[in-house]
N, C-alpha and C positions, 0 to 999 in steps of 0.2 A: 847277810843279815843286817849289816849296817850298824851305825851308832844309835843307841837307844834314846838319845836326847836330841833336841833340835840344835843345841849348841854344844861344842866340845869343851865345856867348862864344868867345874864342880858346883857352880851356882845352882844348877838344876837338881842337884842331889839333895834329897831331904831324908835324914835318918841314916842309919848305918847300912852300908851296902857290902862291905868287905871287912871281915874280922882278921885281917892279915897283919901287915906291917905294924909293929908296935904292940901287938896283942900277944897273949900267951897261947892261943890256940895252935899256931904252927909248931911251937915247941912241944906242946902236949902230944899232938898227933905224931910228931917225929919220934918222940921217945916211945910211944905205944908201938909204932911200926918197928923200931929197933928191938924192942922186947919180943915182938912176934917173930922177927927174923932170927934172933938169937935162940929162941925156944925151938924154932923149926930146924935150925942147924944142929942144935944139941940132940934133939930127938932123932934126926936122921943119922947123925954120927953114932949114937948109941945103938940104933937098930942095925947099922952096918957092922958094928963089932959083934953083935949077937948072931947075925947071919954068917959072918966069916968064921966065928968060933964054932958054929955047928958043923962046918966042913973040915975043920982041922983035926 
């Protein structure tokens, strides 16, 4: 693919290209993914107890 600019400097960049380092977006997306993972683990664990309880 190559480098998108003729020079490998930030002088050619106009405007925002990456909302990463120093921004709040990575932290927000991280906490959203943590919440989804915790919810999935909780639901899976509760379903596992329900299934195991049916056979005891």
